[in-house]
Phi, psi and omega in degrees: 000123183278178188295317181296319178296317180302315181300318183293325179293321176299317179296316178298318177299318179297316179290328175298319179294320177302311183295316174303318175295320176297320179294318177301313181300318178295320179290323181293320189261358188300310190286334179277346185238022178305317183294328177284330171296324177299321179296314178303309184304312182295318179299316179291327171296323183278311190222034187211192179197157174227115186250148182211105183215155175258127183290141175288146178095295186264347180073010184289137179281133181242114182235126178214136178253128176239142175217144188231067181289154181253007186214143183298322180295325178283328173297316177298312178304312176299304187299317177297325179287319183295319180296321179295317184279320185246354183069023182227136175269129179289158172273128185243134176232132183276121177261192184295313181230014177199176179255144173250115189252122183226138174226129173256113182195114180299318185295312179295316181297313176300318179298313179294324181284350174296333183269010174106194188270160180238015178290159189297332186259351188241355185293152176214152181281120181299157180297319182299337172279317185294329187275355185234125185298312183300316177298318183296316183286324181294319175299315179298315184300317184288322179293320176293328173307312186279325192244350186271146167255130180250116180248184178294328185247354185199159162247128187229134177243132174239129182205174183249015182250093186295317181295316177298321179291327177298322175297318177297317179300316179297319181296313181300315182298324180295340173250022172081022177248113180279137175223169178231140182251134176232157182242137183228113178269119183281162188294318181283123184294343176276353182268150177292154176286137181267140179237134184242129169249120189239129177254119178230168180089136186301315180305310183291326182285326178290317179298321175298317178302314181286325188256344179233288178077192185227145162273337183284109189296323179297315180292320178297319178290324173298319177292319175301316179297326184286323182269356184292000000 
């Protein structure tokens, strides 16, 4: 075995040990951190991505998780959850008006992709989230952190995923929060249809505050001021 081949084997062994350690960590903490994984899933559906591709030429697997929060409280919420679930702290870079959060991890990416796609038109809420009240509320809170606009008269989510938003509407109804869904067709026929989910009325907004709420401090404070 020549020196270059020996070095490649050493690298492979090192990465194998890292992956085995990450898998052990995930298995040990999986049952106690399901609600935090629900939070991560919702954040990535709203403002993130999970990529998994094999590079041409060398066949190397490239796995990256990205998240783009616009507030430090949301950044902390995501980072703490990711560390608890996967034992890794994301790399964070401050951009002009948001943060760029990146994690390279084959184990975390494979685990997250078991729950489906994260593109803006294809994400869906997993059954294990829908069937558990704590997981459901954690998912909703994170999704509204990422996607909601909080105004004086309403809480509004806008997205291009009709089926996903239908699931959100059903989850809200299941905990006593009524909402309305609207469809907006844009002028350019090549653009996706926009779907709006709106929560109005003092009773519904108070119910949202008590039963879902926000990790996003600015949105939370706006809602508290609105229902005071």
